[in-house]
C-alpha positions as CSV (number, residue, x, y, z in Angstrom):
1,M,-10.1,-363.7,-66.2
2,N,-10.3,-362.1,-69.6
3,R,-10.2,-365.6,-71.1
4,T,-13.3,-366.5,-69.0
5,L,-15.1,-363.3,-69.7
6,I,-14.6,-363.9,-73.6
7,D,-15.9,-367.3,-73.4
8,K,-19.0,-366.3,-71.8
9,V,-19.6,-363.4,-74.4
10,R,-19.3,-365.7,-77.3
11,S,-21.7,-368.0,-75.7
12,K,-24.4,-365.3,-75.0
13,L,-24.2,-363.8,-78.4
14,A,-24.4,-367.2,-79.9
15,E,-27.3,-368.5,-77.8
16,A,-29.4,-365.1,-78.0
17,N,-28.4,-365.1,-81.7
18,L,-27.4,-361.4,-81.3
19,P,-25.2,-359.3,-83.3
20,K,-21.4,-359.0,-82.7
21,Y,-21.7,-355.3,-81.9
22,L,-23.3,-356.0,-78.3
23,W,-20.2,-357.7,-77.2
24,G,-19.5,-354.7,-74.8
25,E,-23.2,-355.3,-73.2
26,A,-22.5,-358.9,-73.4
27,I,-19.0,-358.7,-71.4
28,Y,-20.5,-356.3,-69.1
29,C,-23.1,-358.7,-68.2
30,S,-21.0,-361.2,-67.9
31,A,-18.7,-359.5,-65.5
32,Y,-22.0,-358.5,-63.6
33,E,-22.5,-362.3,-63.0
34,L,-19.4,-363.4,-62.1
35,N,-19.1,-360.9,-59.5
36,R,-22.4,-362.1,-58.2
37,S,-21.3,-366.0,-58.5
38,P,-19.6,-367.7,-55.5
39,T,-15.7,-368.3,-55.6
40,S,-13.4,-370.5,-54.0
41,A,-10.8,-367.6,-53.3
42,N,-13.4,-366.0,-51.0
43,K,-14.4,-369.0,-49.1
44,G,-17.6,-369.1,-51.5
45,I,-18.6,-365.6,-51.0
46,P,-19.3,-363.7,-54.1
47,P,-17.3,-360.5,-54.6
48,A,-20.4,-358.5,-54.6
49,G,-21.4,-359.7,-51.2
50,I,-18.0,-358.4,-50.0
51,R,-18.5,-355.1,-51.9
52,Y,-21.9,-354.6,-51.1
53,K,-22.4,-356.6,-48.1
54,R,-25.3,-358.4,-49.7
55,N,-26.1,-360.4,-52.6
56,D,-29.3,-359.7,-54.1
57,L,-30.2,-362.6,-57.2
58,S,-33.9,-361.9,-57.0
59,K,-34.0,-359.9,-60.3
60,P,-31.2,-360.9,-62.9
61,K,-32.4,-362.2,-66.0
62,G,-30.8,-364.3,-68.9
63,F,-28.7,-362.4,-71.4
64,G,-30.9,-361.7,-74.8
65,S,-34.2,-362.8,-72.9
66,R,-37.8,-361.2,-74.1
67,V,-38.3,-358.1,-71.7
68,W,-41.2,-355.7,-71.7
69,R,-40.7,-352.1,-71.7
70,L,-43.2,-349.9,-69.8
71,T,-44.4,-347.1,-71.8
72,I,-47.0,-345.2,-69.9
73,P,-49.0,-343.1,-69.8
74,Q,-50.9,-343.4,-73.0
75,P,-53.2,-340.9,-74.4
76,R,-55.8,-343.5,-74.4
77,K,-57.0,-346.3,-71.9
78,L,-57.1,-349.2,-74.3
79,D,-53.5,-348.2,-75.9
80,I,-50.4,-350.5,-75.5
81,R,-48.8,-349.7,-72.6
82,S,-45.5,-351.9,-73.0
83,K,-42.8,-352.6,-76.0
84,S,-41.2,-356.0,-76.6
85,T,-37.5,-355.7,-76.0
86,I,-34.3,-357.6,-75.3
87,M,-32.4,-357.5,-72.1
88,V,-28.7,-357.1,-73.0
89,G,-27.3,-356.0,-69.5
90,Y,-28.0,-354.5,-66.0
91,T,-27.8,-351.0,-64.9
92,I,-25.8,-350.1,-61.5
93,R,-26.0,-346.5,-60.7
94,Q,-26.2,-346.6,-57.1
95,K,-23.8,-344.0,-56.3
96,E,-25.3,-341.7,-58.8
97,K,-28.6,-342.1,-57.4
98,K,-27.7,-341.3,-53.7
99,E,-25.9,-338.4,-55.2
100,A,-29.2,-337.2,-56.7
101,I,-31.1,-338.3,-53.8
102,D,-28.6,-336.2,-51.4
103,K,-28.8,-332.9,-53.4
104,E,-32.7,-332.9,-53.5
105,I,-32.8,-333.4,-49.9
106,R,-30.0,-330.7,-49.4
107,S,-32.1,-328.0,-51.6
108,H,-35.2,-328.9,-49.6
109,E,-33.2,-328.0,-46.4
110,E,-31.8,-325.0,-47.4
111,L,-35.3,-323.6,-48.4
112,K,-36.9,-325.3,-45.7
113,T,-39.6,-327.0,-48.2
114,L,-40.2,-329.9,-45.1
115,S,-39.8,-329.8,-41.5
116,S,-39.7,-333.1,-39.5
117,I,-42.0,-334.1,-36.7
118,K,-42.1,-336.7,-33.9
119,L,-43.8,-340.1,-34.9
120,G,-47.2,-339.9,-33.1
121,E,-47.5,-336.3,-32.9
122,K,-50.9,-335.2,-33.5
123,L,-51.9,-333.2,-36.5
124,N,-54.7,-331.1,-37.7
125,I,-54.3,-332.7,-41.3
126,K,-54.3,-336.4,-42.5
127,P,-50.4,-336.9,-43.2
128,I,-49.8,-338.4,-46.9
129,D,-46.9,-340.4,-48.4
130,A,-44.1,-339.3,-50.7
131,K,-42.1,-341.0,-53.3
132,W,-38.8,-340.7,-55.0
133,I,-38.8,-340.4,-59.1
134,F,-35.6,-340.9,-60.9
135,R,-34.6,-339.8,-64.5
136,T,-31.6,-339.4,-66.5
137,K,-32.0,-336.0,-68.5
138,E,-30.4,-335.7,-71.9
139,D,-26.8,-334.8,-70.8
140,G,-26.6,-338.0,-68.7
141,T,-27.1,-336.2,-65.2
142,K,-29.4,-338.1,-63.1
143,K,-32.1,-336.7,-61.5
144,A,-34.2,-337.7,-58.2
145,R,-37.3,-335.7,-57.4
146,L,-39.2,-336.2,-53.8
147,V,-43.1,-336.4,-54.9
148,A,-45.9,-336.3,-52.8
149,K,-48.7,-338.7,-53.2
150,G,-51.3,-335.8,-53.5
151,F,-54.0,-338.4,-54.4
152,Q,-54.3,-339.0,-51.0
153,M,-55.0,-335.6,-49.6
154,E,-58.9,-334.9,-48.4
155,E,-60.9,-333.5,-50.8
156,T,-61.7,-329.8,-50.3
157,S,-63.8,-327.1,-52.1
158,D,-60.7,-324.6,-52.3
159,I,-59.7,-323.4,-55.8
160,M,-56.6,-325.2,-56.5
161,Y,-56.4,-323.5,-60.1
162,A,-52.8,-322.2,-61.2
163,P,-52.5,-320.4,-64.7
164,V,-49.7,-321.5,-67.1
165,A,-48.5,-319.5,-70.1
166,I,-50.5,-319.1,-73.3
167,M,-48.4,-320.4,-76.4
168,S,-49.1,-317.2,-78.7
169,T,-47.1,-315.3,-75.5
170,I,-44.2,-317.3,-75.4
171,R,-43.8,-317.1,-79.2
172,M,-44.2,-313.4,-79.0
173,L,-41.6,-313.2,-76.7
174,L,-39.4,-315.6,-78.8
175,S,-40.1,-313.1,-81.4
176,R,-38.3,-310.3,-79.4
177,V,-35.1,-312.4,-79.2
178,K,-33.7,-311.2,-82.4
179,Q,-33.7,-307.6,-81.1
180,E,-33.1,-307.9,-77.3
181,N,-31.1,-310.2,-75.1
182,E,-32.7,-313.4,-73.4
183,K,-32.2,-315.7,-70.9
184,K,-33.8,-318.7,-69.6
185,I,-33.6,-319.5,-65.6
186,K,-35.2,-322.4,-63.1
187,L,-36.6,-321.9,-60.3
188,N,-36.4,-323.9,-56.7
189,K,-38.2,-325.4,-55.2
190,A,-41.5,-326.8,-54.5
191,L,-43.0,-330.1,-53.4
192,Y,-44.5,-331.8,-56.0
193,E,-47.8,-333.5,-56.8
194,L,-49.5,-331.4,-53.4
195,R,-52.9,-330.4,-54.8
196,E,-52.3,-326.5,-53.3
197,S,-48.5,-326.2,-54.7
198,P,-49.2,-325.0,-58.1
199,K,-51.5,-322.5,-56.9
200,S,-49.5,-321.3,-53.5
201,W,-46.6,-321.0,-55.9
202,N,-47.8,-319.0,-58.6
203,N,-49.3,-316.6,-55.7
204,K,-45.8,-316.4,-54.0
205,F,-44.2,-315.5,-57.6
206,K,-46.4,-312.8,-58.2
207,E,-45.9,-311.2,-54.8
208,I,-42.2,-311.1,-55.4
209,T,-42.1,-310.1,-59.1
210,T,-44.7,-307.2,-57.9
211,E,-42.6,-305.8,-55.0
212,Y,-39.6,-305.6,-57.6
213,H,-42.3,-303.3,-59.8
214,F,-43.4,-305.9,-62.4
215,T,-47.0,-305.9,-63.5
216,R,-48.9,-309.2,-64.5
217,S,-50.6,-308.9,-67.9
218,L,-54.2,-308.8,-68.2
219,N,-54.1,-311.2,-71.2
220,D,-51.7,-313.9,-69.9
221,S,-51.5,-314.1,-65.7
222,C,-47.9,-315.6,-66.7
223,L,-46.6,-312.8,-68.5
224,Y,-44.9,-310.0,-66.4
225,I,-44.1,-306.8,-67.7
226,G,-41.1,-304.4,-66.0
227,D,-39.2,-301.7,-67.3
228,N,-37.8,-302.8,-70.9
229,T,-38.0,-306.7,-69.4
230,W,-40.4,-309.3,-69.9
231,I,-40.9,-312.6,-68.1
232,V,-42.7,-315.6,-68.8
233,L,-43.7,-318.1,-66.3
234,Y,-44.0,-321.8,-67.1
235,L,-44.6,-324.0,-64.1
236,D,-41.0,-323.3,-62.6
237,D,-39.1,-322.2,-65.8
238,L,-39.0,-318.7,-66.5
239,L,-38.1,-317.2,-69.9
240,I,-36.8,-313.6,-69.6
241,T,-35.9,-310.9,-72.4
242,G,-35.3,-307.3,-72.4
243,K,-32.1,-305.2,-71.9
244,R,-28.9,-306.9,-70.7
245,D,-28.2,-305.1,-67.9
246,N,-32.1,-305.6,-66.6
247,I,-31.9,-309.2,-67.3
248,D,-28.8,-309.4,-64.9
249,K,-30.6,-307.4,-62.4
250,V,-33.8,-309.9,-62.6
251,I,-31.7,-313.2,-62.4
252,E,-29.7,-311.9,-59.4
253,M,-33.3,-311.2,-57.7
254,F,-34.7,-314.7,-58.6
255,K,-31.3,-316.2,-57.1
256,Q,-31.6,-314.4,-53.9
257,E,-35.5,-315.0,-53.7
258,F,-35.9,-318.7,-54.9
259,N,-32.3,-320.0,-55.0
260,A,-32.8,-319.9,-58.8
261,K,-30.7,-321.6,-61.4
262,D,-29.2,-319.5,-64.5
263,L,-29.2,-321.8,-67.6
264,G,-27.9,-319.2,-70.0
265,K,-29.3,-318.2,-73.4
266,V,-32.3,-320.3,-74.3
267,T,-31.4,-323.4,-76.6
268,N,-34.9,-325.4,-75.5
269,F,-38.1,-324.5,-74.0
270,L,-41.1,-326.6,-73.7
271,G,-40.4,-328.7,-76.4
272,M,-38.9,-326.1,-79.0
273,E,-35.2,-326.5,-79.9
274,I,-34.1,-322.7,-80.2
275,S,-30.7,-321.7,-82.3
276,R,-29.2,-319.1,-84.0
277,E,-28.0,-318.8,-87.4
278,S,-26.5,-315.5,-89.6
279,G,-28.7,-313.4,-87.1
280,K,-31.7,-315.6,-87.4
281,L,-33.8,-317.3,-84.7
282,M,-34.5,-321.2,-85.7
283,I,-37.2,-323.1,-83.9
284,K,-37.5,-326.6,-84.4
285,Q,-39.4,-329.5,-82.6
286,T,-37.9,-332.7,-83.9
287,K,-37.3,-334.4,-80.5
288,F,-40.7,-333.7,-79.4
289,I,-41.8,-335.0,-82.8
290,N,-39.9,-338.2,-82.7
291,K,-41.2,-338.7,-79.1
292,I,-44.8,-338.5,-80.1
293,L,-43.9,-340.7,-83.3
294,E,-42.7,-343.3,-80.7
295,K,-45.4,-343.3,-78.4
296,S,-47.7,-343.9,-81.4
297,Y,-45.7,-346.8,-82.6
298,I,-45.5,-345.2,-86.2
299,T,-41.9,-344.5,-86.4
300,E,-41.2,-347.2,-88.8
301,C,-43.9,-345.9,-91.2
302,K,-43.0,-344.9,-94.7
303,K,-42.0,-341.1,-94.9
304,K,-43.8,-338.6,-97.5
305,V,-42.7,-335.2,-98.1
306,V,-45.6,-332.7,-97.6
307,H,-45.3,-329.4,-99.2
308,L,-46.6,-326.4,-97.1
309,W,-47.7,-323.3,-98.9
310,N,-48.3,-319.7,-97.0
């Protein structure tokens, strides 16, 4: 088997005219193809047919073939929405994807976000569809999110506006980090893409924080002020700063009310990478800037140093 794989790898790299350092991708691709090829040992049944009870060959492409990577959304309608790349292997994450789906479903069940009804049951509102969205986080964790197709909802005159934090408020709160402690937490759970979700969520958050003696700022509707404690809400992310004991109490409150997740000291927030060094708070946006450059197809442009003066 080892010789068979090596022969396939050699052929693939030569035919596609690709560098040798892609041998790992080539051998993985070769194993994928072998596992889906008929074998006399199993009376013509491929190993994948035995393992997965099916053998779907509708999607495989040739190693090194030209493929197009979708890059939407784009800022302008006529911008290019795909980028030419080379196919160097297949990705199988069925187990990880299923675990992510199960985790999302459990979260909705625990928080009673959804309730089931019988098919054919009469409703006063029009039912809409939902879909799954999958992504891989920067740490490699697989994330599955159930999203409603809100565009199918009937038009209404109700106001669906929900505020978001002003950036100057966030910068102000970060400036206090040197003097106070801070934490970042994530709140659960709303069904994304429903038109009324943002406003309903914001109203609920205000109701709970008010019960715990926080006051909403008149200048920024997403800034809440308590006893030596400040909270900024941005969608479902919270930035909290203040006295250590107060922060711990607030986090416990959010865990009880919203099943919040404590993300510890803030290291990134809204594209800002935050670090501490020699008593200083350092903020940079390297990853965010690189993403903008990639979307604009200017990563290969010549660099030039530009000096800034105060």
